[in-house]
C-alpha positions in Angstrom: -17.4 -31.1 81.1 -19.9 -30.8 78.3 -20.2 -27.6 76.6 -22.9 -25.8 74.6 -21.6 -23.6 71.9 -23.1 -20.7 70.0 -21.1 -19.2 67.3 -21.7 -15.8 65.4 -24.7 -14.7 67.5 -25.5 -11.2 66.1 -27.2 -8.6 68.4 -27.7 -4.8 68.1 -26.4 -2.6 70.9 -24.7 0.7 71.7 -21.2 0.3 72.5 -17.9 2.4 72.0 -16.0 5.2 73.7 -16.4 7.7 71.0 -19.3 10.0 70.5 -19.9 8.8 67.0 -20.1 5.1 68.2 -22.6 5.9 70.7 -25.1 7.7 68.3 -26.8 4.4 67.1 -26.6 0.7 67.8 -24.1 -1.4 66.1 -24.2 -5.0 65.2 -21.9 -6.9 67.2 -21.1 -10.6 67.0 -20.9 -13.0 70.1 -19.5 -16.5 70.5 -20.1 -18.5 73.5 -19.1 -21.7 75.1 -21.0 -22.5 78.2 -20.3 -25.3 80.4 -23.2 -27.7 81.4 -23.4 -28.2 85.3 -23.6 -32.1 84.8 -23.8 -34.9 82.3 -27.4 -35.6 83.2 -29.0 -34.2 79.9 -27.0 -36.9 78.0 -28.7 -39.7 79.7 -32.1 -38.0 80.4 -32.7 -36.3 77.0 -34.7 -33.6 78.9 -34.3 -29.8 78.1 -35.1 -29.2 81.7 -31.7 -30.8 82.7 -29.6 -28.6 80.4 -29.2 -24.9 79.6 -31.6 -24.0 77.0 -29.6 -22.2 74.4 -32.7 -20.5 72.7 -33.5 -18.9 76.2 -30.0 -17.7 76.4 -29.8 -16.0 73.1 -33.3 -14.5 73.8 -31.9 -13.2 77.3 -28.7 -12.0 75.8 -30.3 -9.9 73.2 -33.0 -8.5 75.8 -30.1 -7.4 77.8 -28.1 -5.7 75.2 -31.0 -3.7 74.2 -31.5 -2.4 77.9 -27.7 -1.9 78.7 -25.1 -0.1 76.9 -21.2 -0.3 77.4 -18.1 1.8 76.5 -15.6 -1.2 76.3 -16.0 -4.6 74.8 -14.2 -6.1 77.9 -17.0 -4.7 80.2 -19.7 -6.1 77.8 -18.1 -9.6 77.7 -18.0 -9.5 81.6 -21.6 -8.7 81.6 -22.4 -11.6 79.4 -20.3 -14.1 81.3 -21.8 -13.0 84.7 -25.5 -13.2 83.2 -24.8 -16.8 82.0 -23.1 -17.9 85.1 -25.7 -16.2 87.5 -29.0 -16.8 85.5 -28.3 -20.1 83.9 -26.2 -21.7 86.6 -23.2 -22.4 84.3 -20.1 -23.4 86.1 -17.8 -22.0 83.4 -18.2 -19.7 80.4 -16.0 -18.4 77.5 -17.3 -15.3 75.8 -15.9 -13.6 72.6 -17.3 -10.3 71.7 -16.5 -8.7 68.2 -17.1 -5.4 66.6 -17.4 -5.8 62.7 -15.9 -3.3 60.5 -15.2 -0.7 63.0 -11.6 0.2 61.9 -10.4 1.0 58.5 -8.6 -2.1 57.1 -9.6 -4.4 59.8 -12.4 -6.8 59.6 -13.1 -7.6 63.0 -11.8 -6.4 66.5 -12.8 -8.2 69.8 -11.9 -9.5 73.2 -12.4 -13.1 74.6 -12.7 -14.0 78.3 -13.2 -17.1 80.4 -14.9 -17.1 83.8 -15.6 -20.0 86.2 -14.0 -23.2 86.7 -13.7 -25.8 84.0 -12.8 -29.2 85.3 -9.9 -31.1 83.7 
């Protein structure tokens, strides 16, 4: 399977279980690995045959402005479902990271995988 990856995508959203976290948007960091449905783009050299990563990032940022979550797990699930349903990815790995949210901890986050990744 061919995979598109996006590293350290930054987006602002309201997330957290504590009242103080929900008062203002926080910058989160997202890493995505997106399985491409076929190897056609390698042969066709046509953007229409692949998942357009610029459109994915645009849609992701739009979604995070509109929807807010309590848990990173729920946010990661939302992203995975969106990428699979809206872009037709058979497999996705999503890592969502909060930056500097705990004293003495640079990053906290979760990573999930959804779909089927052929061997």
